[in-house]
N, C-alpha and C positions, 0 to 999 in steps of 0.2 A: 483818230483826231480828238483833241480835247476841246471842249466847249469853253470859249473865253468870254468873260464878261468885261466889257470895256465901257468907257464913258461915251456919251453920244457923239456923233460925228461933228466935226467942225463945220459950221454952216457958212455958206458962201453963195452970194447971189450970182446967177449965171443967166444970160439971155439965151433962150432956146426956142426953136420952132415947135418942139413937142417934148414931153417928158416920157421917155420910154419905160414901159412897165411890162409885167407878165402878159403874154399874148401878142405882143408886138414883135415884128421882125427886127432884128438888131441891125442898125445902120452900119454901113461899110466903114472901115478905116484901114490905112496903110501904115504910115509912120516910119520913123528911123529907128532901127533896132540896134540895141547896144550889146546884147549877149546872146543873140540868136540870128539865124539867117533871115534875110528879108522875107516878110510874110504879110499877107492881108487877111482880114477876117474871112473873105471868100475861100482862101486856101485852107482854112480850118473847118469848112463845112464837111459834115460827116463825123466830126468829133463833138464831144461836149466841151464847151468853153466856159471857164470861170474867169470872167473879166473883172479886174479890179482897177478902178479909177482913183488915183492917189496923187499926193504931192510930197516932196522931200521934207517940207517944213511942218507937215501934219503929224503930230504926236500919235493919234490913234492909228494912222496909216502905218507908221513905223512899228507900233506895237503888234500889228497884225502880220508882219513879215514872217516870223517863225511859223505861224499857223499856215500861211500860204505856201511856204517852203514844204511843210509837212504834207499838205494836200497834193502838191506837185510830185513829191517823192512816192506817196502812197498810191496814187491813182493814174500816174502817167502811162503805165503799161496797159491800163484798161481803156485808154482813149480820152482821158481828161487833159485838156490844155489849160493850165493856169497862166494867165497873161495879165501884165500890169501896164497901164498906159498913163502918161502924164503929158503936159504940154511944155515941160521945162527943157532946158538946153542940155547939150551933150556933157559939158564939163561938170555941171552940177549932178546930173543923173549917174554918170559913170562912177564918180566918187562915192555916191550913195550906194550903188550896187555892190561895190567892193567893201564899203564900211559895214553894211548890214548883211553881206553874204547872201544876196538875193539869187536863188537858184532857178527861178522861173523866168521866162522871157519878158523883157521890159522894152517898151518903145515910147518914143516921143511923137505925138500925133499933132496935127494941125488943130487950132482952137475950134474951127468949124466942125471938124470931125467929132471932137469931144462934145461940143455943145449940142450936137444932134441927139445925144443921149439925155439931155435935160438934167444935167447934174446940179443938185442943190446943196451938196455938202461932200466932204471927203472924210474917210473913204466911202465910195459907193460901189457896190459890186453887182454883177449880173451873172446868172447862170443861163447859158444859151444852149439849146438842144441841137442835135445833129442836123436839123433842117434850118438852123439859123434863127429860131424863134426863142425869145426870152421867156423863161419859165419861172424865174425868181429875180427880184430886185431887193436890195437892202444893204444893211451894214454887214460886212463879212463876219463879224463876231456873232451875228444872229443866224448865220446860215444853217447850222446844225439844228437849232431849235425850230426855225421856221420852215425849212425844207427837209432836212434830215438825210442821214447817210444811206438809209434803206432806199429812199426814192432816188438818190444820186446813183447808187449801184444799179438799180433797175434801169435808169436812163442810160447808163454806160453800156448796158447789154445791147442797146439798139445802135451803137456806133459802128462805123465802118473801119475802126482802128484794128489793125492786126499786128501781131508780134513780128519782129525781124526773124528771118529764117537763115540758118547757118549755111555756109558756102557749099557744102556737099549736096544741098538740095536746090541748086541754081535754077532748074527748070520750074520748080514750084515758085521760087522767088520771082522769076520773070513774069509768070501769070499774075501773081499778086500785085506786082508793080503796075501792071496794065489793068487791074481791077477785073480780070477775067477769072472770077472766083469759081465758076463751074469747071473751067479747065484746070485750075489749081487743085480743086477737089479730086478730079479724075487722076491727075498726076500724083497726088498724095496716095490714092488707092493703089496705083502701080508700084510706088515705092514701098508701101506696106506689104505688098505681096512678097517682097524679098526679105522681110523681117520686120519686127516691131521697132518702132521709134517713138519714144515718149514725146519728143518734140513734135512729130507729125500728128500723132494721136491728139495731142493738146490743140494743135492748130485746127484739125478737123472738127474737134468739139467746139472751138470758137466759131468756126464758120457755120456750124449747125445752130448754135445759139443765135447768131446774127440773122440767119434766114428765118428762123422760127419767130424771132421778135418782129421782123418785118411782116411776116404773114399774119401774126396776131394783130399788129397795128392796122393792116389793111382790113381785117375782119371787123375790128372796132370801128373803123371809118364807115364801113358798109352798114353796121348796126345803127350808126348815127346818121345815116343817109348822106354821108360825105363821099359820094360816089367818085367825084373828080379826084379827091385826094387818094382814095383807094386805087384808082386806075394808075395814078402816078407811081405809087409804091409798087404795085404789081408789075408795071412795065419795067421798073428798075430791077426787080428780082429776075424777070425773064432775061433781061440784058446781061446782068452780072453773073447769074448762076446757070447760064445756058448749058444744057447737056446733062443735068442731074434732075432727079425727081421733083425737087422743090420748084424748079423753073417750070416743069410741066404742070404742077399743081397751080402755080400762079397764072399760067397761061389759060388754064381751064376757067379759073375764077374771073379773069379779065374778059374772056369771051362772054361769060354769063352776064357780067355787068353791062358790057357794051351792047348786048342784045336787049336789055331792059329799057323800054321807052321812058319809064319814069326816071331813069338815071341821066338822060340826055341833057336836061337843063343844068343839072349840077356839074356835069362834066364840062359843058361850055363855060359856066360861071367860074369854075376852077381855073381854066386856062386864062381868063381875064384877071382873076385874083393873083395868079403867079406873076403876071405882067405888072400889076399894081404894086406887088411887094418888091419887084425889081426897082421901081421908082423909089419906094420907101428906103430900101437898102442904100441907094445912092443919095439919100437926103433930099430927094425931090418930093417933099411931102404934099405940096399943092397938087401935083399931077397924080400922086397916089390917091389922095382923097377924092379927086374928081373921078378916078377910075372906080373906086370903091362905091361911091354914090351911084355910078352907072350900073354896077352889079346889083345893088339893092333895088334899083328901079326896074331893071329888066328881068331879074330872076328872083322876085321877092319871096317865093315859097321854097327856096333851096337852102340847104344847110350852109353852103358857101356864102350866101347872102347874109345869113345869121352871123358868120364870122366877120364879114365886112362891116356889118352894122355895129358889132361889138367894138371894133376898132374906132369907128366914127363916134360912137357914144363916149368912149374912153378919152377921146381927144376933142370932144365938143365940136365936131366937124359936121 
């Protein structure tokens, strides 16, 4: 991708309950899709999402379309979903998609859904990680300078996105569709006993990268005393990769954390944090803030309380 230097975004006043920024959970949106099947932000969890909020009348928005098309083409196979949203109507947007050859999915969303992001100007973009958390906000032209392709590619390694499998490996594909990745792994090994397949070897390498990234993230969470987050990651590994050594390793780590009395408060706090973030995703910011304040009061010495407090400070709540 080439770094583009563009004029500052067009400023526009928008009333919003909160301005979403790095560290916040991205609010949910649905929308009417014009060049893609019906999708919600929740459907995209497990992928990295580059969300661009734009308007047809916005010159800087239109100037960024080739750059966004390039991102879509370069990283789609690695699990990046480039998505554009506007509040404009079908007639205007469909003509624009055709005129500017917009290759990435475009939707028109409700004003309330867009305002939940606290948009102050167009274009405004967000990079959202596989857990649905915003990791960057800014003008899309500044993305490479402020976030960078190296960090993007490292983040893409943590996604649950997997390549399509050709028809001759239907049993592998079936397990992948059900997210039974351990069974898919074992089926790949059976297939490889009958002869080498570059497709299956590549898929197995991708699965190995995925589980290694998850194990590393769990380890980092433990190092930061984020025991509840680590438990959630390890439980996911045990469930998705059942039957292979990685799942056994995750299960052993899980048992060790759950046996540690010092981890109990953070595990409880994390369960409440997940519920609070559910409110946040739905745009129920008052309920989310009430829950976050409760976590800070009840579990003040936990890492999860620190996360909750950071959100409260960011939004002056």
